C-alpha positions as CSV (number, residue, x, y, z in Angstrom):
1,M,0.2,-0.1,-0.4
2,P,1.6,3.2,-0.8
3,N,3.0,6.3,1.2
4,D,0.2,9.4,1.9
5,R,2.1,10.6,4.0
6,P,3.9,14.1,2.7
7,H,7.5,14.3,3.4
8,R,8.8,17.1,5.1
9,P,11.7,18.6,2.5
10,L,15.5,19.1,5.4
11,S,16.4,22.5,6.0
12,W,20.0,23.7,4.6
13,P,21.3,23.5,8.3
14,R,20.1,20.0,8.7
15,L,21.4,18.6,5.8
16,L,25.1,20.3,6.2
17,A,25.3,18.7,9.6
18,L,25.1,15.6,7.7
19,V,27.2,16.1,5.4
20,P,30.2,14.9,7.9
21,A,28.3,12.0,9.0
22,L,28.0,10.8,5.5
23,V,30.9,10.9,4.9
24,T,31.9,8.7,7.8
25,L,29.6,6.3,6.9
26,I,31.0,6.2,2.8
27,L,34.2,5.3,4.6
28,T,32.8,2.8,7.1
29,L,31.1,0.8,5.3
30,P,34.2,-0.5,2.7
31,L,35.5,-2.0,6.2
32,L,32.9,-5.0,6.2
33,Q,34.2,-6.0,2.4
34,G,38.1,-6.2,3.1
35,C,41.2,-6.0,4.7
36,A,42.1,-3.4,2.1
37,P,39.5,-0.7,2.3
38,A,40.2,-0.8,6.3
39,I,44.0,0.3,5.3
40,V,42.6,3.6,3.3
41,A,40.3,4.8,5.9
42,G,42.5,4.2,8.8
43,V,45.0,6.5,6.3
44,V,42.2,8.9,6.8
45,V,40.9,9.1,10.5
46,G,45.1,8.6,11.3
47,A,46.1,11.8,9.4
48,S,42.9,13.6,10.9
49,T,44.2,12.4,14.5
50,I,47.8,13.9,14.7
51,H,47.6,16.7,17.5
52,D,44.5,14.1,19.2
53,R,44.9,12.8,23.3
54,R,42.3,9.8,21.5
55,S,43.1,7.1,19.6
56,A,42.9,6.8,15.9
57,M,40.5,3.9,16.6
58,T,38.5,5.9,19.0
59,V,37.6,8.7,16.4
60,F,36.9,6.5,14.0
61,E,33.8,4.9,16.9
62,D,32.9,7.8,17.4
63,Q,32.0,9.0,14.6
64,Q,30.8,5.3,14.0
65,I,28.2,6.5,17.1
66,E,27.5,9.4,15.5
67,V,26.7,8.2,12.1
68,Q,24.5,5.1,14.5
69,G,22.2,8.3,16.1
70,I,21.5,9.1,12.5
71,A,20.6,6.0,11.9
72,L,18.0,5.4,14.7
73,K,16.2,9.4,14.4
74,Y,15.3,7.9,10.9
75,Q,14.3,4.1,12.0
76,Q,12.4,5.5,15.2
77,S,8.9,7.4,12.9
78,D,8.1,9.5,16.3
79,V,11.5,10.7,17.1
80,Q,12.2,11.9,13.6
81,K,8.9,13.2,13.1
82,G,9.0,15.1,17.2
83,S,12.6,16.0,17.7
84,Q,15.4,17.7,16.0
85,I,18.5,16.3,18.1
86,A,21.6,16.7,17.2
87,V,24.5,13.3,18.4
88,T,27.9,14.5,19.6
89,S,30.8,11.1,20.9
90,Y,33.9,11.6,21.9
91,N,36.0,9.4,23.3
92,H,33.0,6.9,23.6
93,V,30.6,9.9,25.7
94,V,27.5,11.2,23.6
95,L,25.7,14.7,24.2
96,L,22.6,15.2,22.9
97,T,21.4,18.3,22.1
98,G,18.8,19.6,20.2
99,Q,15.2,20.3,21.8
100,A,12.0,17.5,21.3
101,E,8.2,17.8,21.5
102,S,8.3,15.6,25.2
103,E,10.2,14.5,27.1
104,E,9.8,10.9,26.7
105,I,11.0,11.1,23.4
106,S,13.9,12.8,24.5
107,H,13.9,10.3,27.3
108,Q,13.4,7.4,24.6
109,F,16.3,8.3,22.5
110,A,19.1,8.8,25.0
111,D,18.3,5.3,26.4
112,L,18.5,3.8,22.9
113,M,22.3,5.7,22.1
114,S,22.4,4.2,25.9
115,R,22.3,0.7,24.2
116,Q,24.7,1.6,21.6
117,P,27.6,-0.5,21.2
118,K,30.9,1.2,22.4
119,V,28.9,4.4,24.0
120,R,30.2,4.9,27.6
121,R,27.9,7.1,28.6
122,V,25.0,9.8,27.6
123,I,24.7,13.1,28.2
124,N,21.1,14.3,27.7
125,E,20.0,18.3,27.0
126,V,17.3,18.2,24.8
127,T,15.0,20.3,25.6
128,V,11.7,19.8,25.4
129,G,9.7,22.4,22.9
130,P,9.9,24.1,20.4
131,R,12.6,23.2,17.2
132,A,15.5,26.0,16.8
133,S,15.0,28.2,13.9
134,I,16.8,28.4,10.9
135,S,18.0,31.7,12.0
136,R,19.0,30.5,15.6
137,Q,20.7,27.4,13.7
138,S,22.9,30.0,11.9
139,Q,23.5,32.1,15.2
140,D,25.0,28.9,16.7
141,A,27.0,28.4,14.0
142,M,28.1,31.5,14.1
143,L,28.7,31.4,17.8
144,T,30.2,28.2,17.3
145,S,33.5,29.2,15.0
146,Q,33.7,31.7,17.7
147,V,34.0,29.9,20.8
148,K,36.7,28.2,18.0
149,A,38.7,31.6,17.5
150,S,39.3,32.1,20.6
151,L,40.3,28.8,21.9
152,L,43.5,30.2,19.6
153,N,44.4,33.1,22.4
154,V,44.3,30.1,25.0
155,D,48.3,30.6,26.7
156,V,48.8,27.3,28.2
157,P,52.3,25.3,27.3
158,G,51.2,23.0,24.9
159,F,47.8,23.6,24.6
160,D,46.7,22.6,21.3
161,P,42.5,23.8,20.3
162,T,41.6,21.2,17.7
163,R,41.2,18.2,21.3
164,V,38.0,20.7,22.3
165,K,35.1,19.6,20.5
166,V,32.8,22.9,20.7
167,V,28.7,22.3,20.3
168,T,26.4,25.1,20.3
169,E,22.8,24.9,20.8
170,S,20.5,28.1,21.1
171,A,23.5,29.7,22.6
172,I,24.4,27.0,25.4
173,V,27.9,26.2,24.5
174,Y,29.2,23.1,25.3
175,L,32.7,21.8,25.4
176,M,34.0,18.4,25.4
177,G,37.8,17.5,24.6
178,L,39.9,15.1,27.5
179,V,41.8,18.2,29.0
180,T,43.8,18.9,32.0
181,P,42.4,21.3,35.0
182,V,44.4,23.9,33.6
183,E,43.4,23.7,30.0
184,A,39.5,23.4,31.1
185,E,39.9,26.4,33.2
186,A,41.8,28.5,30.2
187,V,39.2,27.2,27.7
188,V,36.1,28.6,29.9
189,D,37.5,31.6,30.2
190,K,37.9,32.1,26.5
191,A,34.2,30.9,25.6
192,R,32.5,32.2,28.0
193,Y,33.7,36.0,26.8
194,V,32.5,35.0,22.7
195,R,29.6,37.6,22.6
196,G,26.2,36.1,22.2
197,V,27.6,33.2,24.4
198,E,24.9,32.3,27.3
199,K,26.4,30.0,28.8
200,V,29.3,26.8,29.0
201,V,28.2,23.9,30.3
202,K,32.0,21.8,30.7
203,V,32.1,18.2,29.4
204,F,35.4,17.7,29.9
205,E,37.2,15.0,31.0
206,Y,40.7,15.0,32.7
207,I,43.5,13.4,32.0
208,D,47.2,13.5,34.1
209,P,49.0,16.7,32.8
210,S,52.1,14.3,32.2
211,A,50.0,11.2,30.7
212,K,51.0,10.0,27.1
213,A,49.0,10.2,24.0
214,P,47.5,6.9,23.1
215,A,49.0,5.1,20.0
């Protein structure tokens, strides 16, 4: 029986948000077909993790978790129709941001994500209410860029701004990464003074300053 329900077109911000995940998916699929493509994918992931404190495998697994999050949203019709949720994974910790029509939908999706392979913890920051407008999404994207730029001025020996993941939702900035306590405070100090930022939330995991990077 044909499905006569109208399909709501994706907005440009949502389409652009899917691009990194789709690229990851393209790189992931060949891994199921043999070892040779895995070497190619490994080179791509490795090249992007030169300064990362996560291992190359963890970076790859984080990308897989985000792709799986997109798939789960579209597999659950009530979640797809009743929410606008973004999934960000860092070191197997999942941050959920965005909006849902009800707490039930928000908790349902958070529970689904918590049961995915490799996910250690889910931080549910989804709010109940109407979806963010395209204008609000554009402002958040700009704030993310401005916060990232501000981190270039963090004056801590050995600090690398690419080790900090910045997520912005409704002018609230979430900071993820493997950082030392000193780095964390310096990053927060820069982010909270960016014009337009209403609140900064630390989702950091703290490391020993003397710890060596994973192989």
